[in-house]
PDB file of N, CA, C and O in Angstrom, chain B, residues numbered from 101:
ATOM      1  N   MET B 101      85.444 106.756  24.964  1.00  0.00           N
ATOM      2  CA  MET B 101      85.621 105.652  25.859  1.00  0.00           C
ATOM      3  C   MET B 101      86.771 105.904  26.840  1.00  0.00           C
ATOM      4  O   MET B 101      86.676 105.545  28.013  1.00  0.00           O
ATOM      5  N   LEU B 102      87.846 106.515  26.364  1.00  0.00           N
ATOM      6  CA  LEU B 102      88.973 106.798  27.241  1.00  0.00           C
ATOM      7  C   LEU B 102      88.601 107.794  28.329  1.00  0.00           C
ATOM      8  O   LEU B 102      89.093 107.688  29.453  1.00  0.00           O
ATOM      9  N   ARG B 103      87.741 108.761  28.016  1.00  0.00           N
ATOM     10  CA  ARG B 103      87.301 109.737  29.003  1.00  0.00           C
ATOM     11  C   ARG B 103      86.590 109.037  30.153  1.00  0.00           C
ATOM     12  O   ARG B 103      86.776 109.404  31.314  1.00  0.00           O
ATOM     13  N   VAL B 104      85.781 108.038  29.842  1.00  0.00           N
ATOM     14  CA  VAL B 104      85.051 107.295  30.869  1.00  0.00           C
ATOM     15  C   VAL B 104      86.025 106.545  31.774  1.00  0.00           C
ATOM     16  O   VAL B 104      85.867 106.558  32.995  1.00  0.00           O
ATOM     17  N   VAL B 105      87.011 105.903  31.202  1.00  0.00           N
ATOM     18  CA  VAL B 105      88.003 105.168  31.984  1.00  0.00           C
ATOM     19  C   VAL B 105      88.790 106.143  32.863  1.00  0.00           C
ATOM     20  O   VAL B 105      88.991 105.871  34.047  1.00  0.00           O
ATOM     21  N   ASP B 106      89.238 107.270  32.308  1.00  0.00           N
ATOM     22  CA  ASP B 106      89.950 108.280  33.093  1.00  0.00           C
ATOM     23  C   ASP B 106      89.096 108.764  34.260  1.00  0.00           C
ATOM     24  O   ASP B 106      89.585 108.890  35.383  1.00  0.00           O
ATOM     25  N   SER B 107      87.834 109.030  33.997  1.00  0.00           N
ATOM     26  CA  SER B 107      86.928 109.511  35.024  1.00  0.00           C
ATOM     27  C   SER B 107      86.747 108.486  36.140  1.00  0.00           C
ATOM     28  O   SER B 107      86.783 108.836  37.320  1.00  0.00           O
ATOM     29  N   LEU B 108      86.553 107.230  35.770  1.00  0.00           N
ATOM     30  CA  LEU B 108      86.371 106.174  36.773  1.00  0.00           C
ATOM     31  C   LEU B 108      87.616 105.992  37.635  1.00  0.00           C
ATOM     32  O   LEU B 108      87.509 105.814  38.848  1.00  0.00           O
ATOM     33  N   GLN B 109      88.776 106.033  37.029  1.00  0.00           N
ATOM     34  CA  GLN B 109      90.014 105.891  37.787  1.00  0.00           C
ATOM     35  C   GLN B 109      90.222 107.079  38.728  1.00  0.00           C
ATOM     36  O   GLN B 109      90.631 106.899  39.875  1.00  0.00           O
ATOM     37  N   LEU B 110      89.947 108.263  38.256  1.00  0.00           N
ATOM     38  CA  LEU B 110      90.093 109.464  39.073  1.00  0.00           C
ATOM     39  C   LEU B 110      89.154 109.412  40.269  1.00  0.00           C
ATOM     40  O   LEU B 110      89.548 109.747  41.386  1.00  0.00           O
ATOM     41  N   THR B 111      87.923 108.998  40.040  1.00  0.00           N
ATOM     42  CA  THR B 111      86.939 108.896  41.103  1.00  0.00           C
ATOM     43  C   THR B 111      87.350 107.839  42.126  1.00  0.00           C
ATOM     44  O   THR B 111      87.172 108.040  43.327  1.00  0.00           O
ATOM     45  N   ALA B 112      87.882 106.749  41.675  1.00  0.00           N
ATOM     46  CA  ALA B 112      88.263 105.656  42.573  1.00  0.00           C
ATOM     47  C   ALA B 112      89.454 105.998  43.456  1.00  0.00           C
ATOM     48  O   ALA B 112      89.506 105.578  44.611  1.00  0.00           O
ATOM     49  N   TYR B 113      90.402 106.749  42.932  1.00  0.00           N
ATOM     50  CA  TYR B 113      91.647 106.992  43.661  1.00  0.00           C
ATOM     51  C   TYR B 113      91.731 108.329  44.397  1.00  0.00           C
ATOM     52  O   TYR B 113      92.570 108.468  45.287  1.00  0.00           O
ATOM     53  N   HIS B 114      90.901 109.313  44.065  1.00  0.00           N
ATOM     54  CA  HIS B 114      91.104 110.654  44.614  1.00  0.00           C
ATOM     55  C   HIS B 114      89.903 111.285  45.307  1.00  0.00           C
ATOM     56  O   HIS B 114      89.973 112.466  45.648  1.00  0.00           O
ATOM     57  N   LYS B 115      88.811 110.570  45.534  1.00  0.00           N
ATOM     58  CA  LYS B 115      87.629 111.089  46.231  1.00  0.00           C
ATOM     59  C   LYS B 115      87.039 112.320  45.552  1.00  0.00           C
ATOM     60  O   LYS B 115      86.654 113.281  46.219  1.00  0.00           O
ATOM     61  N   VAL B 116      86.971 112.287  44.254  1.00  0.00           N
ATOM     62  CA  VAL B 116      86.375 113.377  43.478  1.00  0.00           C
ATOM     63  C   VAL B 116      85.402 112.788  42.461  1.00  0.00           C
ATOM     64  O   VAL B 116      85.410 111.585  42.198  1.00  0.00           O
ATOM     65  N   ALA B 117      84.579 113.641  41.905  1.00  0.00           N
ATOM     66  CA  ALA B 117      83.669 113.249  40.830  1.00  0.00           C
ATOM     67  C   ALA B 117      83.960 114.137  39.629  1.00  0.00           C
ATOM     68  O   ALA B 117      84.480 115.243  39.775  1.00  0.00           O
ATOM     69  N   THR B 118      83.628 113.654  38.467  1.00  0.00           N
ATOM     70  CA  THR B 118      83.870 114.439  37.256  1.00  0.00           C
ATOM     71  C   THR B 118      82.544 114.912  36.682  1.00  0.00           C
ATOM     72  O   THR B 118      81.598 114.129  36.590  1.00  0.00           O
ATOM     73  N   PRO B 119      82.459 116.183  36.293  1.00  0.00           N
ATOM     74  CA  PRO B 119      81.229 116.697  35.685  1.00  0.00           C
ATOM     75  C   PRO B 119      81.020 116.130  34.275  1.00  0.00           C
ATOM     76  O   PRO B 119      81.927 115.542  33.686  1.00  0.00           O
ATOM     77  N   ALA B 120      79.832 116.318  33.762  1.00  0.00           N
ATOM     78  CA  ALA B 120      79.542 115.899  32.385  1.00  0.00           C
ATOM     79  C   ALA B 120      80.486 116.625  31.434  1.00  0.00           C
ATOM     80  O   ALA B 120      80.822 117.789  31.652  1.00  0.00           O
ATOM     81  N   ASN B 121      80.905 115.945  30.394  1.00  0.00           N
ATOM     82  CA  ASN B 121      81.821 116.483  29.377  1.00  0.00           C
ATOM     83  C   ASN B 121      83.194 116.834  29.938  1.00  0.00           C
ATOM     84  O   ASN B 121      83.908 117.658  29.365  1.00  0.00           O
ATOM     85  N   TRP B 122      83.564 116.220  31.044  1.00  0.00           N
ATOM     86  CA  TRP B 122      84.868 116.466  31.650  1.00  0.00           C
ATOM     87  C   TRP B 122      85.967 115.933  30.761  1.00  0.00           C
ATOM     88  O   TRP B 122      85.822 114.883  30.134  1.00  0.00           O
ATOM     89  N   GLU B 123      87.079 116.668  30.709  1.00  0.00           N
ATOM     90  CA  GLU B 123      88.268 116.223  29.996  1.00  0.00           C
ATOM     91  C   GLU B 123      89.452 116.310  30.940  1.00  0.00           C
ATOM     92  O   GLU B 123      89.474 117.143  31.846  1.00  0.00           O
ATOM     93  N   HIS B 124      90.437 115.446  30.726  1.00  0.00           N
ATOM     94  CA  HIS B 124      91.627 115.403  31.580  1.00  0.00           C
ATOM     95  C   HIS B 124      92.240 116.794  31.726  1.00  0.00           C
ATOM     96  O   HIS B 124      92.481 117.480  30.733  1.00  0.00           O
ATOM     97  N   GLY B 125      92.490 117.203  32.963  1.00  0.00           N
ATOM     98  CA  GLY B 125      93.099 118.499  33.236  1.00  0.00           C
ATOM     99  C   GLY B 125      92.115 119.562  33.695  1.00  0.00           C
ATOM    100  O   GLY B 125      92.531 120.590  34.229  1.00  0.00           O
ATOM    101  N   GLN B 126      90.822 119.340  33.501  1.00  0.00           N
ATOM    102  CA  GLN B 126      89.818 120.309  33.942  1.00  0.00           C
ATOM    103  C   GLN B 126      89.518 120.107  35.425  1.00  0.00           C
ATOM    104  O   GLN B 126      89.876 119.081  36.004  1.00  0.00           O
ATOM    105  N   ASP B 127      88.857 121.099  36.039  1.00  0.00           N
ATOM    106  CA  ASP B 127      88.476 120.994  37.435  1.00  0.00           C
ATOM    107  C   ASP B 127      87.533 119.823  37.665  1.00  0.00           C
ATOM    108  O   ASP B 127      86.762 119.442  36.784  1.00  0.00           O
ATOM    109  N   VAL B 128      87.611 119.262  38.862  1.00  0.00           N
ATOM    110  CA  VAL B 128      86.743 118.154  39.268  1.00  0.00           C
ATOM    111  C   VAL B 128      85.969 118.571  40.521  1.00  0.00           C
ATOM    112  O   VAL B 128      86.326 119.542  41.188  1.00  0.00           O
ATOM    113  N   VAL B 129      84.914 117.830  40.828  1.00  0.00           N
ATOM    114  CA  VAL B 129      84.055 118.129  41.973  1.00  0.00           C
ATOM    115  C   VAL B 129      84.530 117.308  43.167  1.00  0.00           C
ATOM    116  O   VAL B 129      84.737 116.099  43.060  1.00  0.00           O
ATOM    117  N   VAL B 130      84.702 117.983  44.310  1.00  0.00           N
ATOM    118  CA  VAL B 130      85.081 117.306  45.542  1.00  0.00           C
ATOM    119  C   VAL B 130      83.875 116.519  46.037  1.00  0.00           C
ATOM    120  O   VAL B 130      82.754 117.028  46.025  1.00  0.00           O
ATOM    121  N   SER B 131      84.092 115.296  46.466  1.00  0.00           N
ATOM    122  CA  SER B 131      83.011 114.449  46.959  1.00  0.00           C
ATOM    123  C   SER B 131      82.269 115.150  48.105  1.00  0.00           C
ATOM    124  O   SER B 131      82.907 115.677  49.016  1.00  0.00           O
ATOM    125  N   PRO B 132      80.936 115.163  48.071  1.00  0.00           N
ATOM    126  CA  PRO B 132      80.164 115.826  49.123  1.00  0.00           C
ATOM    127  C   PRO B 132      80.342 115.188  50.500  1.00  0.00           C
ATOM    128  O   PRO B 132      80.024 115.817  51.509  1.00  0.00           O
ATOM    129  N   SER B 133      80.841 113.959  50.561  1.00  0.00           N
ATOM    130  CA  SER B 133      81.030 113.298  51.855  1.00  0.00           C
ATOM    131  C   SER B 133      82.243 113.828  52.620  1.00  0.00           C
ATOM    132  O   SER B 133      82.420 113.513  53.797  1.00  0.00           O
ATOM    133  N   ILE B 134      83.074 114.627  51.960  1.00  0.00           N
ATOM    134  CA  ILE B 134      84.265 115.186  52.601  1.00  0.00           C
ATOM    135  C   ILE B 134      83.940 116.595  53.103  1.00  0.00           C
ATOM    136  O   ILE B 134      83.531 117.444  52.311  1.00  0.00           O
ATOM    137  N   PRO B 135      84.111 116.862  54.397  1.00  0.00           N
ATOM    138  CA  PRO B 135      83.881 118.220  54.911  1.00  0.00           C
ATOM    139  C   PRO B 135      84.839 119.227  54.259  1.00  0.00           C
ATOM    140  O   PRO B 135      85.950 118.872  53.864  1.00  0.00           O
ATOM    141  N   THR B 136      84.402 120.466  54.152  1.00  0.00           N
ATOM    142  CA  THR B 136      85.187 121.501  53.471  1.00  0.00           C
ATOM    143  C   THR B 136      86.572 121.668  54.085  1.00  0.00           C
ATOM    144  O   THR B 136      87.557 121.771  53.353  1.00  0.00           O
ATOM    145  N   GLU B 137      86.668 121.696  55.402  1.00  0.00           N
ATOM    146  CA  GLU B 137      87.981 121.882  56.046  1.00  0.00           C
ATOM    147  C   GLU B 137      88.921 120.714  55.738  1.00  0.00           C
ATOM    148  O   GLU B 137      90.115 120.923  55.522  1.00  0.00           O
ATOM    149  N   GLU B 138      88.401 119.505  55.716  1.00  0.00           N
ATOM    150  CA  GLU B 138      89.220 118.346  55.378  1.00  0.00           C
ATOM    151  C   GLU B 138      89.631 118.395  53.905  1.00  0.00           C
ATOM    152  O   GLU B 138      90.754 118.030  53.559  1.00  0.00           O
ATOM    153  N   ALA B 139      88.725 118.844  53.045  1.00  0.00           N
ATOM    154  CA  ALA B 139      89.025 118.946  51.616  1.00  0.00           C
ATOM    155  C   ALA B 139      90.164 119.932  51.371  1.00  0.00           C
ATOM    156  O   ALA B 139      91.007 119.711  50.501  1.00  0.00           O
ATOM    157  N   LYS B 140      90.186 121.016  52.137  1.00  0.00           N
ATOM    158  CA  LYS B 140      91.247 122.018  51.963  1.00  0.00           C
ATOM    159  C   LYS B 140      92.619 121.458  52.317  1.00  0.00           C
ATOM    160  O   LYS B 140      93.622 121.880  51.743  1.00  0.00           O
ATOM    161  N   THR B 141      92.677 120.520  53.248  1.00  0.00           N
ATOM    162  CA  THR B 141      93.968 119.909  53.582  1.00  0.00           C
ATOM    163  C   THR B 141      94.279 118.732  52.659  1.00  0.00           C
ATOM    164  O   THR B 141      95.446 118.448  52.387  1.00  0.00           O
ATOM    165  N   LEU B 142      93.253 118.055  52.182  1.00  0.00           N
ATOM    166  CA  LEU B 142      93.434 116.891  51.324  1.00  0.00           C
ATOM    167  C   LEU B 142      93.894 117.269  49.914  1.00  0.00           C
ATOM    168  O   LEU B 142      94.718 116.573  49.321  1.00  0.00           O
ATOM    169  N   PHE B 143      93.362 118.371  49.380  1.00  0.00           N
ATOM    170  CA  PHE B 143      93.694 118.803  48.017  1.00  0.00           C
ATOM    171  C   PHE B 143      94.623 120.007  48.082  1.00  0.00           C
ATOM    172  O   PHE B 143      94.190 121.128  48.352  1.00  0.00           O
ATOM    173  N   GLU B 144      95.909 119.759  47.830  1.00  0.00           N
ATOM    174  CA  GLU B 144      96.947 120.779  47.974  1.00  0.00           C
ATOM    175  C   GLU B 144      96.823 121.924  46.977  1.00  0.00           C
ATOM    176  O   GLU B 144      97.305 123.027  47.236  1.00  0.00           O
ATOM    177  N   LYS B 145      96.181 121.670  45.839  1.00  0.00           N
ATOM    178  CA  LYS B 145      96.056 122.710  44.810  1.00  0.00           C
ATOM    179  C   LYS B 145      94.944 123.693  45.133  1.00  0.00           C
ATOM    180  O   LYS B 145      94.764 124.673  44.409  1.00  0.00           O
ATOM    181  N   GLY B 146      94.194 123.455  46.202  1.00  0.00           N
ATOM    182  CA  GLY B 146      93.141 124.377  46.613  1.00  0.00           C
ATOM    183  C   GLY B 146      91.752 123.857  46.300  1.00  0.00           C
ATOM    184  O   GLY B 146      91.561 122.968  45.471  1.00  0.00           O
ATOM    185  N   VAL B 147      90.785 124.449  46.997  1.00  0.00           N
ATOM    186  CA  VAL B 147      89.380 124.098  46.824  1.00  0.00           C
ATOM    187  C   VAL B 147      88.599 125.386  46.649  1.00  0.00           C
ATOM    188  O   VAL B 147      88.714 126.301  47.464  1.00  0.00           O
ATOM    189  N   LYS B 148      87.806 125.464  45.593  1.00  0.00           N
ATOM    190  CA  LYS B 148      86.957 126.629  45.344  1.00  0.00           C
ATOM    191  C   LYS B 148      85.524 126.233  45.677  1.00  0.00           C
ATOM    192  O   LYS B 148      84.967 125.318  45.070  1.00  0.00           O
ATOM    193  N   GLU B 149      84.924 126.937  46.659  1.00  0.00           N
ATOM    194  CA  GLU B 149      83.567 126.619  47.083  1.00  0.00           C
ATOM    195  C   GLU B 149      82.568 127.474  46.300  1.00  0.00           C
ATOM    196  O   GLU B 149      82.466 128.680  46.525  1.00  0.00           O
ATOM    197  N   VAL B 150      81.840 126.847  45.389  1.00  0.00           N
ATOM    198  CA  VAL B 150      80.827 127.526  44.586  1.00  0.00           C
ATOM    199  C   VAL B 150      79.554 127.655  45.414  1.00  0.00           C
ATOM    200  O   VAL B 150      78.966 128.734  45.496  1.00  0.00           O
ATOM    201  N   LYS B 151      79.139 126.573  46.015  1.00  0.00           N
ATOM    202  CA  LYS B 151      78.013 126.479  46.945  1.00  0.00           C
ATOM    203  C   LYS B 151      78.491 125.560  48.062  1.00  0.00           C
ATOM    204  O   LYS B 151      79.475 124.844  47.876  1.00  0.00           O
ATOM    205  N   PRO B 152      77.825 125.554  49.223  1.00  0.00           N
ATOM    206  CA  PRO B 152      78.286 124.649  50.288  1.00  0.00           C
ATOM    207  C   PRO B 152      78.347 123.180  49.849  1.00  0.00           C
ATOM    208  O   PRO B 152      79.155 122.410  50.370  1.00  0.00           O
ATOM    209  N   TYR B 153      77.519 122.804  48.919  1.00  0.00           N
ATOM    210  CA  TYR B 153      77.494 121.417  48.453  1.00  0.00           C
ATOM    211  C   TYR B 153      78.264 121.216  47.147  1.00  0.00           C
ATOM    212  O   TYR B 153      78.379 120.083  46.680  1.00  0.00           O
ATOM    213  N   LEU B 154      78.793 122.283  46.548  1.00  0.00           N
ATOM    214  CA  LEU B 154      79.521 122.183  45.286  1.00  0.00           C
ATOM    215  C   LEU B 154      80.881 122.850  45.431  1.00  0.00           C
ATOM    216  O   LEU B 154      80.998 124.074  45.469  1.00  0.00           O
ATOM    217  N   ARG B 155      81.906 122.006  45.512  1.00  0.00           N
ATOM    218  CA  ARG B 155      83.276 122.501  45.657  1.00  0.00           C
ATOM    219  C   ARG B 155      84.129 121.917  44.537  1.00  0.00           C
ATOM    220  O   ARG B 155      84.026 120.731  44.224  1.00  0.00           O
ATOM    221  N   LEU B 156      84.954 122.737  43.948  1.00  0.00           N
ATOM    222  CA  LEU B 156      85.792 122.328  42.820  1.00  0.00           C
ATOM    223  C   LEU B 156      87.254 122.370  43.217  1.00  0.00           C
ATOM    224  O   LEU B 156      87.657 123.161  44.071  1.00  0.00           O
ATOM    225  N   THR B 157      88.036 121.522  42.597  1.00  0.00           N
ATOM    226  CA  THR B 157      89.486 121.512  42.784  1.00  0.00           C
ATOM    227  C   THR B 157      90.107 121.171  41.437  1.00  0.00           C
ATOM    228  O   THR B 157      89.481 120.493  40.623  1.00  0.00           O
ATOM    229  N   PRO B 158      91.332 121.634  41.191  1.00  0.00           N
ATOM    230  CA  PRO B 158      92.000 121.237  39.952  1.00  0.00           C
ATOM    231  C   PRO B 158      92.210 119.720  39.913  1.00  0.00           C
ATOM    232  O   PRO B 158      92.314 119.072  40.954  1.00  0.00           O
ATOM    233  N   ASP B 159      92.270 119.183  38.737  1.00  0.00           N
ATOM    234  CA  ASP B 159      92.496 117.754  38.522  1.00  0.00           C
ATOM    235  C   ASP B 159      93.747 117.321  39.306  1.00  0.00           C
ATOM    236  O   ASP B 159      94.838 117.814  39.019  1.00  0.00           O
ATOM    237  N   PRO B 160      93.620 116.424  40.276  1.00  0.00           N
ATOM    238  CA  PRO B 160      94.790 116.032  41.082  1.00  0.00           C
ATOM    239  C   PRO B 160      95.843 115.261  40.298  1.00  0.00           C
ATOM    240  O   PRO B 160      96.961 115.098  40.788  1.00  0.00           O
ATOM    241  N   THR B 161      95.532 114.785  39.113  1.00  0.00           N
ATOM    242  CA  THR B 161      96.516 114.037  38.330  1.00  0.00           C
ATOM    243  C   THR B 161      97.222 114.898  37.308  1.00  0.00           C
ATOM    244  O   THR B 161      98.169 114.441  36.667  1.00  0.00           O
ATOM    245  N   ALA B 162      96.788 116.130  37.139  1.00  0.00           N
ATOM    246  CA  ALA B 162      97.382 117.001  36.119  1.00  0.00           C
ATOM    247  C   ALA B 162      98.579 117.746  36.652  1.00  0.00           C
ATOM    248  O   ALA B 162      99.197 118.523  35.923  1.00  0.00           O
TER     249      ALA B 162
END
């Protein structure tokens, strides 16, 4: 239950989504509505582009 609450709060405040079985501190998915160049400036820890539609960033709260 706590994982669900953490995920919802993270999604609400940081424009990211959490993958299935996500745990605090793991990489999160950058929202597809954010262009890649904007994501690179928005997320200071970096953005890893797996596919054009799938970009990962470290947990912004960790």
